[in-house]
C-alpha positions, 0 to 999 in steps of 0.5 A: 505500576506506572506506564514508562512515559518516556517510551509511550510519548515517542511511540504515540508520535510515531503512530500519528506520523504513520497515520498522516503518511497513510492519509497522504498516500491515500489522497495521492492514490484516490484517482488511481484506477485498474488498467484493462488487461490489454493496456497493462500487457503493453506497459509491463516488461516482457519478463513479467509472466502470467503467474506474476500478474495472477499473484498481483491480482490475488494480492489486490483482492485480498483486501489488505 
């Protein structure tokens, strides 16, 4: 059975565009660094709780 090329080509194009965007975002973020807790606390809105901060740290440590 032959592949439906009418569907494969647009899907491949979408994947290539996503790869390009991922590389562009990576270039923009390469110099971003983690702030020390004291500095971060001064920049965050007062309604951010410690639980929110811990959840964000767990998300960033996940390696996804």
